[in-house]
N, C-alpha and C positions, 0 to 999 in steps of 0.2 A: 474572515479568512482571506489571506492574500490571494490574488488571482493567479499568480505565477505557479505556486504549488498545486493549486486546484487544476489548472490547465495541464500541468505535467502529469498529475495523477490520472486525469481523464484521457490524455493521449496514450499514456502507458497502459491503461486498462483497455483502450481500444486496440492497441497493438496485441495485447494478450488475447483479446477476443478473436482477432484475425488468426492467430496461431492456433487457438483452441478449436476453431471451426475449419481449419485447413484439412485437406484430404488425409486419409489414414496414413499415407506414405510419408507425410511431413512430420517433423518433430513438434510435439505439443508439450506444454508444461505439465509435469506430473503432479504437482501439489498446488493447493489453493488456500487460503484465507489471505463515518463518523457522522451526525445526521443532518443533512440539509438538502433541500431541493434546489436544483440549479436550472436556471432558464438558459436559453441559447445565448444570452448576452452577458449575464453576470451571475456569480454565485450568490445564493442567499445565505444568511447566517446559519450555523449549525443548530439543530434542534437539541433539546435536552431530554430526549426520550430515554428514560432510565432503563428500558429493556434492551437497548442497543449500546454496545461499548467495544472498545479495543484497548488492549494493554500492551506494553512493551517491557520485555524482560530487562532488568537493570544492568545486565552484562551482555555485550555482544562479543562475538568471536572474530579474530583477525588472524588468518593463516599467513604463513611466510610468503606465499605467492600473491598476497594482496586481496584474497577472497574474504569477503565479510559475510557473516551469518547473523541475522537478527531474528528475534522470535517474540512471542507473546501469546495472548488469547484474544478471542473476539466473540461477540454475541450479536446477532441481527435477526430480524423477522420480516415477513411480508415482502419478499423479493419477487418481482415478476420477470426479471431479466437476469443475465449472468452477473455475478458479484465477485469482486476481487479484493484481496488485501495487497496494497502497495506499501512500500516503505522506502525511506530515503534517509541519508545520513549526512551530517556536516560536522567538520571539526575545526578548521581554521577560520572559516568565514560563515557567519550566520545567514548570509544571503545566497550562498552557493551550496546546493545540495546535490548529492549523488544518489541516483535511483539504485536501490538494492532489491532486485527481483520482484516477483509478484506471484501470488498464488490464488487459486479459485476458492471462494468461500461458499459455505452452506448456511443459508438463513432460515434455520428452523427453531430459533429461540434458545437453543442449547449453547453452552460454552464450548468453544473449539480452540485447539492450539493452532498457531500459524508459525511458519518459518520461511524466511526468504534468504536466498544466497545470491551474491553477485560480486563482481570484481570491478574495482574502481581503477580506471586506466589513466585519467588525467591528473590525478593528484595522489601522492602517497599518503595513506592514512597511517597513523602510529597508535600504539597502545596508549590509553589515557582517556580523558574526557571527550565525549562526542554528544551530538544532539540527534535524536531520531524522530522522524514523523511517520506514523502509520495511519493508513486510511482504509476504511471499508467502503468501497465504491461499487455501485450497481449501474449497469448500462440498461436503463429502463426503456422498453419499447414505447415510441410515441409517434406512430404513423410511419414515417420513412426512416429517419435517423435516430438511433438510440440516444437518449439524453442522460448525462451522469446524475445519479442520485446518491448523496452521501449519507451512509448509515451511521458512521462513527469516525472520529479522528482524534489522534493524540500526538502531542509533541512532548518529548521528554529527554532529559539529560541521562546518559548512560555511561558506563565505563566500557571501553573497547579493550579487550584482553587478548593476549596471544592464544591461539587455538592449540 
């Protein structure tokens, strides 16, 4: 797994954790939902645990204002820290990805739906072929600083359609 998307997912999840644990007066994300253990220095390869997975719906939605909605399902187990579903999309460049929202996951072994929504500001996306990466990432307590633990990840081509 390339380090750059892993780092982006970890940083995005850390940001979501900060928002989720902010005081009640602050705005927190309302919704939430691939497997490798990550050390502080480099990611380990994803495990093939058949009980944990993430899927991406074959069609994403693109609103007139540039808002993108991606969705799918996930299953994960044995979480000891907060778990999030992050997603990103690329269209013109396979090396440049846009983060599209993040939602909190429940790792109880059941299949759950996830949906992330976000607006891309630096590049205009268009209806048509796109590539989505979805990751189920846990921030596992490890003494002082939580370390990322990847329950499931999936990279998939989809069709981006007008909402």
